[in-house]
N, C-alpha and C positions, 0 to 999 in steps of 0.2 A: 800665362802671364798675366793675362786681364786681370785675373781671380787677386793676383799677387798686388798687383797696385790697387786694386779695389779694398783689398785688406788693409794694406801700408796705408791708403787714405783714411779709412777710418780709424785706425789706430792713432793716427797723429791729430784726428779731430778729438779723440777722446782723450789724450793727452793733452790736446792743449786747452778742453774745456776742464779738467780736473786740476791743472795747475791754477787757473786762472781761479776756479772754484776753492779750493784750498789755501792758495796764497792770499784770498784778501781778507781784512779785517771784517767784524761782524758789524756790518751799521745798523744793526737794528738798535743799538745800544749808543751810537753817535761816537762811538771810540771810548766813550768813559764807563768804566767798570761799574755794574751795579744801579745803572739809571733803570734799566728795566723798560719804562716807556719807549724810551728812543727818540730820536730826531725827527723820525717820519710823521710828516702832517703841516699844518699850517699854523704859522705863528704871526702875533702880530704885535706891533709896539708903537707907541706915541710919545716916545723920549722928547723931551724940547719942543714941541708942537708939530715934529715932522713925523706923519705917519707911515708907515712901511709895512708889508706883509713879506714875509718867507714861506715858500711850500716846499717841503723836501720830498721827494718821490723815492721809493724804494729802488728805482733802477737808476739810480744816481744823477738824475736832472733835477731843478730846482725851476722855482719861477721866485722873481723879487718883483714888489712893486713900493714906489717910494710916490709919494705925494710930487715929487717934484720933476724924477724923470718919467713915472708911470710905469709898464711891466717891461721887463727882461727876463731872458732865461738863459741857462747856464748847465753847469756840472759841478757835482759836488762830491768829496767822499769826508771820509773822519776815521783818523786813529790816531792814539796815545792823545787824547786831550785836544786834539787838532780840526780844525775844520777848514779843509782847502775847498775854495771855490774858485769858479772861474766863468766869467759873464763876459765875454768881450766889450769893449768898451764902457764897463760898469764898474766891475771889479775883479780881482784877483789875487790870492795868496793863499798861505796858511795863519789862520786866527785862534788862538785858544779859546775854548768855549766851555761851559758848562751847563750841567741841566740838573734841575732840582726839582722834583715833581711837575708841576706844569710852568716853570721858567726856565728860560734858554738865555742864557747869559754871552754875550761875544765880545770878546777884545779883539775889534777891529785894529787897523794900522793906527801907531804912533799909541797917545792914551786914550782913545776914544771909545769907551764899552757903552754897549746898548742892550737892553734888557728885553725880550720880548715874551708875549704869554702865548702857552697854547689855546689853540682856537678848538673850544671842545662843540 
């Protein structure tokens, strides 16, 4: 009986991890087909005199720096050309985005668009 419980527990874990792995979009390309280099890494912007930095980690977390609010943490995902971010008290929501070479363009809320350059 103990062996059956152990095997059922192991089977359940394998199924959960399998579904989680197979059900995820490929984040290496930021949800954009053909970008190749992906969204992972550090991106800097200085639009309109406001400097900001985004750091996208492969584990689905990110850090954002703004010259106004300093450093904040959050979680992210990308699928179908949309970047979904959640940093409590700072920003949240899904925003269209595109990557071309070392340029990331994010269309934030409303008509606000910001361009970031990959830090190399």
